[in-house]
C-alpha positions as CSV (number, residue, x, y, z in Angstrom):
1,X,-40.0,74.5,-180.1
2,X,-41.6,77.7,-181.4
3,X,-39.4,79.3,-184.1
4,X,-37.4,82.2,-182.8
5,X,-38.8,84.7,-185.0
6,X,-42.4,83.7,-184.0
7,X,-41.3,84.0,-180.3
8,X,-40.1,87.5,-181.0
9,X,-43.4,88.5,-182.9
10,X,-45.5,87.3,-179.9
11,X,-43.2,89.0,-177.4
12,X,-43.4,92.3,-179.3
13,X,-47.2,92.0,-179.8
14,X,-47.8,91.7,-176.1
15,X,-45.1,94.0,-175.2
16,X,-46.8,96.7,-177.3
17,X,-50.1,95.8,-175.7
18,X,-48.7,96.4,-172.3
19,X,-47.0,99.6,-173.5
20,X,-50.4,101.1,-174.7
21,X,-51.9,100.4,-171.2
22,X,-49.0,101.9,-169.4
23,X,-49.3,105.1,-171.3
24,X,-52.7,106.0,-169.6
25,X,-52.6,103.8,-166.5
26,X,-51.8,106.9,-164.2
27,X,-54.2,109.5,-165.9
28,X,-57.0,108.9,-163.4
29,X,-55.1,108.9,-160.2
30,X,-55.1,112.4,-158.5
31,X,-51.5,113.4,-157.6
32,X,-49.1,116.4,-157.8
33,X,-48.1,116.9,-161.4
34,X,-44.4,116.6,-160.7
35,X,-44.8,113.3,-159.1
36,X,-46.9,112.1,-162.1
37,X,-44.1,113.3,-164.4
38,X,-41.4,111.4,-162.5
39,X,-43.5,108.2,-162.3
40,X,-44.3,108.3,-166.1
41,X,-40.6,109.3,-167.1
42,X,-39.4,105.9,-165.7
43,X,-42.5,103.9,-166.4
44,X,-42.7,104.8,-170.0
45,X,-39.0,104.6,-170.8
46,X,-39.2,101.4,-172.7
47,X,-37.7,98.1,-171.8
48,X,-38.5,94.3,-172.5
49,X,-41.6,94.4,-170.6
50,X,-40.8,90.8,-169.8
51,X,-42.5,90.5,-166.5
52,X,-45.9,91.7,-167.5
53,X,-45.8,89.6,-170.8
54,X,-44.8,86.5,-168.5
55,X,-48.0,87.4,-166.5
56,X,-50.2,87.6,-169.5
57,X,-48.8,84.5,-171.1
58,X,-49.1,82.4,-168.1
59,X,-52.8,83.5,-167.6
60,X,-53.6,82.9,-171.3
61,X,-52.0,79.4,-170.9
62,X,-54.7,78.4,-168.7
63,X,-57.5,80.3,-170.5
64,X,-57.8,83.8,-168.9
65,X,-58.0,86.6,-171.6
66,X,-55.3,89.1,-171.7
67,X,-57.6,92.1,-170.7
68,X,-58.6,90.1,-167.4
69,X,-54.9,89.8,-166.3
70,X,-53.8,93.3,-167.5
71,X,-54.1,95.2,-164.2
72,X,-51.8,92.5,-162.7
73,X,-49.4,92.8,-165.5
74,X,-49.2,96.5,-165.2
75,X,-48.9,96.3,-161.5
76,X,-45.9,94.2,-161.7
77,X,-44.3,96.4,-164.3
78,X,-44.8,99.2,-161.9
79,X,-43.1,97.3,-159.1
80,X,-40.2,96.5,-161.4
81,X,-39.9,100.3,-162.4
82,X,-39.9,101.2,-158.7
83,X,-37.1,98.9,-157.9
84,X,-34.9,100.2,-160.9
85,X,-35.5,103.8,-159.7
86,X,-34.4,102.9,-156.2
87,X,-31.6,100.7,-157.5
88,X,-30.1,103.6,-159.5
89,X,-30.1,106.0,-156.2
90,X,-26.6,107.1,-155.0
91,X,-27.2,105.3,-151.9
92,X,-27.7,102.0,-153.8
93,X,-25.9,101.3,-157.2
94,X,-25.4,105.1,-158.0
95,X,-26.0,104.8,-161.7
96,X,-26.7,107.8,-163.9
97,X,-28.2,106.1,-166.9
98,X,-31.2,103.7,-167.2
99,X,-32.8,102.5,-170.4
100,X,-30.6,104.9,-172.5
101,X,-31.2,108.1,-170.7
102,X,-30.6,109.8,-167.2
103,X,-31.8,107.9,-164.4
104,X,-34.9,109.3,-162.6
105,X,-33.0,111.0,-159.7
106,X,-30.7,112.6,-162.4
107,X,-33.7,113.8,-164.4
108,X,-35.6,115.1,-161.5
109,X,-33.9,114.9,-158.0
110,X,-33.2,112.2,-155.3
111,X,-36.2,113.1,-153.2
112,X,-38.6,113.0,-156.1
113,X,-37.1,109.9,-157.3
114,X,-37.6,108.1,-154.2
115,X,-41.1,109.4,-153.9
116,X,-41.9,108.3,-157.5
117,X,-40.7,104.7,-156.6
118,X,-42.8,104.8,-153.3
119,X,-45.8,105.7,-155.3
120,X,-45.5,103.3,-158.2
121,X,-45.0,100.4,-155.5
122,X,-48.1,101.4,-153.6
123,X,-50.3,102.2,-156.6
124,X,-49.4,98.8,-158.0
125,X,-51.4,97.3,-155.1
126,X,-54.3,99.5,-155.9
127,X,-54.3,98.3,-159.6
128,X,-54.2,94.6,-158.3
129,X,-56.9,95.0,-155.8
130,X,-59.2,96.7,-158.4
131,X,-59.2,93.4,-160.3
132,X,-61.5,91.9,-157.6
133,X,-63.9,95.0,-157.8
134,X,-66.6,95.7,-160.3
135,X,-65.6,99.1,-161.5
136,X,-67.6,99.1,-164.5
137,X,-65.1,97.5,-166.6
138,X,-66.4,94.0,-166.8
139,X,-66.9,91.2,-164.5
140,X,-64.4,91.2,-161.6
141,X,-62.0,88.2,-161.2
142,X,-63.0,85.9,-158.3
143,X,-61.9,87.7,-154.9
144,X,-59.9,84.5,-153.9
145,X,-57.7,84.3,-156.9
146,X,-57.1,88.0,-156.6
147,X,-56.1,87.8,-153.0
148,X,-54.0,84.8,-153.5
149,X,-52.0,86.4,-156.4
150,X,-51.6,89.6,-154.5
151,X,-50.1,87.7,-151.5
152,X,-47.8,85.9,-153.9
153,X,-46.4,89.2,-155.4
154,X,-46.1,91.0,-152.2
155,X,-44.0,88.1,-150.8
156,X,-41.9,88.2,-154.0
157,X,-41.3,92.0,-153.9
158,X,-40.7,92.3,-150.2
159,X,-38.3,91.4,-147.5
160,X,-38.4,87.7,-148.4
161,X,-37.9,88.4,-152.1
162,X,-36.6,91.2,-154.1
163,X,-35.8,93.6,-151.2
164,X,-34.0,91.0,-149.3
165,X,-32.1,90.0,-152.3
166,X,-30.9,93.8,-152.8
167,X,-29.6,93.8,-149.2
168,X,-27.6,90.6,-149.9
169,X,-26.3,92.2,-153.2
170,X,-25.1,95.1,-151.1
171,X,-23.5,92.8,-148.6
172,X,-21.6,90.9,-151.3
173,X,-20.3,94.0,-153.0
174,X,-16.6,94.5,-152.6
175,X,-16.3,90.8,-151.2
176,X,-13.7,88.7,-152.8
177,X,-14.7,85.3,-152.1
178,X,-18.4,84.9,-152.3
179,X,-19.6,81.3,-152.7
180,X,-21.4,80.4,-155.8
181,X,-24.4,79.2,-153.7
182,X,-24.5,82.7,-152.0
183,X,-24.5,84.4,-155.3
184,X,-27.4,82.1,-156.6
185,X,-29.5,82.5,-153.4
186,X,-29.0,86.3,-153.8
187,X,-30.1,86.4,-157.4
188,X,-33.2,84.2,-156.7
189,X,-34.5,86.9,-154.5
190,X,-33.3,89.9,-156.1
191,X,-34.1,89.1,-159.8
192,X,-35.7,85.6,-159.8
193,X,-38.6,86.2,-157.5
194,X,-40.3,88.9,-159.5
195,X,-39.7,86.8,-162.7
196,X,-41.1,83.7,-160.9
197,X,-44.2,85.5,-159.6
198,X,-44.9,86.9,-162.8
199,X,-45.6,83.4,-164.0
200,X,-47.3,82.1,-161.0
201,X,-49.6,85.0,-160.5
202,X,-50.9,84.7,-164.1
203,X,-51.5,81.1,-163.6
204,X,-53.2,81.7,-160.1
205,X,-55.5,84.4,-161.6
206,X,-56.7,81.8,-164.4
207,X,-57.7,79.3,-161.7
208,X,-54.8,76.9,-162.3
209,X,-54.5,73.8,-160.3
210,X,-51.8,73.4,-157.6
211,X,-49.9,71.2,-159.9
212,X,-50.1,73.8,-162.8
213,X,-49.1,76.5,-160.5
214,X,-46.1,74.5,-159.4
215,X,-45.0,73.9,-163.0
216,X,-45.0,77.7,-163.5
217,X,-43.2,78.2,-160.3
218,X,-40.4,75.8,-161.6
219,X,-40.4,77.4,-165.2
220,X,-40.2,81.0,-163.7
221,X,-37.5,80.1,-161.2
222,X,-35.2,78.6,-163.8
223,X,-36.0,81.4,-166.3
224,X,-35.0,83.9,-163.4
225,X,-31.6,82.2,-163.0
226,X,-30.9,82.1,-166.8
227,X,-32.0,85.8,-167.2
228,X,-29.8,87.0,-164.5
229,X,-26.6,85.0,-165.7
230,X,-27.2,86.4,-169.2
231,X,-27.4,89.9,-167.7
232,X,-24.1,89.4,-165.9
233,X,-22.5,88.2,-169.1
234,X,-23.9,91.3,-171.1
235,X,-22.4,93.7,-168.5
236,X,-19.0,92.2,-169.4
237,X,-19.5,91.7,-173.3
238,X,-22.0,94.5,-174.1
239,X,-21.8,98.2,-174.7
240,X,-23.5,101.1,-172.9
241,X,-25.4,102.2,-176.2
242,X,-26.9,98.6,-176.7
243,X,-27.5,97.9,-173.0
244,X,-29.2,101.3,-172.3
245,X,-27.2,101.4,-168.9
246,X,-23.4,101.6,-168.1
247,X,-21.6,98.7,-169.4
248,X,-18.9,97.2,-167.1
249,X,-20.4,98.8,-164.1
250,X,-20.6,95.4,-162.2
251,X,-16.8,95.3,-162.3
252,X,-16.4,98.8,-161.4
253,X,-18.6,98.5,-158.3
254,X,-17.0,95.4,-157.3
255,X,-20.2,93.3,-157.8
256,X,-20.1,89.6,-157.4
257,X,-21.4,88.1,-160.7
258,X,-21.3,84.8,-162.5
259,X,-18.5,85.8,-164.8
260,X,-16.4,87.0,-161.8
261,X,-16.7,83.7,-160.1
262,X,-16.9,81.0,-162.9
263,X,-15.7,82.8,-166.1
264,X,-17.6,83.7,-169.2
265,X,-17.6,80.3,-170.8
266,X,-19.1,78.6,-167.7
267,X,-21.6,81.4,-167.3
268,X,-22.8,80.6,-170.8
269,X,-23.1,76.9,-170.2
270,X,-25.0,77.7,-167.0
271,X,-27.4,80.1,-168.6
272,X,-28.3,77.7,-171.4
273,X,-28.7,74.9,-168.8
274,X,-31.3,76.9,-166.8
275,X,-33.1,78.0,-169.9
276,X,-33.3,74.2,-170.7
277,X,-34.7,73.7,-167.3
278,X,-37.2,76.4,-167.8
279,X,-38.4,74.9,-171.1
280,X,-38.6,71.3,-169.7
281,X,-40.8,72.4,-166.8
282,X,-43.5,73.1,-169.4
283,X,-42.8,70.0,-171.4
284,X,-46.4,68.7,-170.6
285,X,-48.2,71.6,-172.0
286,X,-49.5,72.3,-175.6
287,X,-50.6,75.3,-177.6
288,X,-49.1,78.6,-178.6
289,X,-48.7,80.0,-175.2
290,X,-46.7,76.9,-173.9
291,X,-44.6,77.2,-177.1
292,X,-44.2,80.7,-176.7
293,X,-43.1,80.4,-173.1
294,X,-40.6,77.6,-173.9
295,X,-39.2,79.6,-176.8
296,X,-38.8,82.6,-174.7
297,X,-36.4,80.7,-172.3
298,X,-34.0,80.3,-175.3
299,X,-34.5,83.7,-176.5
300,X,-33.5,85.4,-173.3
301,X,-30.2,83.6,-173.1
302,X,-29.3,84.6,-176.7
303,X,-30.1,88.2,-176.4
304,X,-27.7,91.1,-176.7
305,X,-29.4,93.6,-174.4
């Protein structure tokens, strides 16, 4: 297992690389300036950049340079950011704080926030499609790989993935007897689908075999569960300043979470169990990228924000 400090170093390096590209990714798109301001306000608000880092790392695991996978990594972060903007809206989770500052609809207004989310989602597919075109920035990725990866991401982000999971989350809110299997299914869609596809899309872009893609699928699936359980734990044990969002909001909004169903101790045990499952899915792989991905699973369930 990679030393945790080295895992943090690799994560920081790849996060910084993503951040640098995010800063300029909207520059060449013609749009109203207020819309650009709202999109960049949320897109450049910081965060772990976990999903794009997973995409870059999974692609690198199978030999694809980070630069080649970057358009997909950026697109995945754009989709994630859109989901946060919409989740914070009054009609959804009604949160006033995101990543340590006012939510997009509080900084601007609800209509602008909705449209900023819409634009980020749609422009993400422009970024991904451009990977299969020769736009003067080097050789395009094979069209078949690009198409397959786009299809995977669309499914993970849409009605059978993240959006469907959000609907289930709303249906479970305020319910006092939600079965654990229902909670797990909801999180597999709402949170896990985009984490899983961040891994599989990178592998697909690199031309991985079906067996290799399946291994990344298992890794991402288990990682998504571990990540969500830890998020639920931190909402109980963390503070607003550290989390960058309101602590205790799950209980206040009567959300069904792992701690509310099984308690903190069992939640911690389950988080560690799924982190181990994620690492085990890559047991047959060697090299720095494999070591990083295995180490990242453990890092995510010991984080404090």
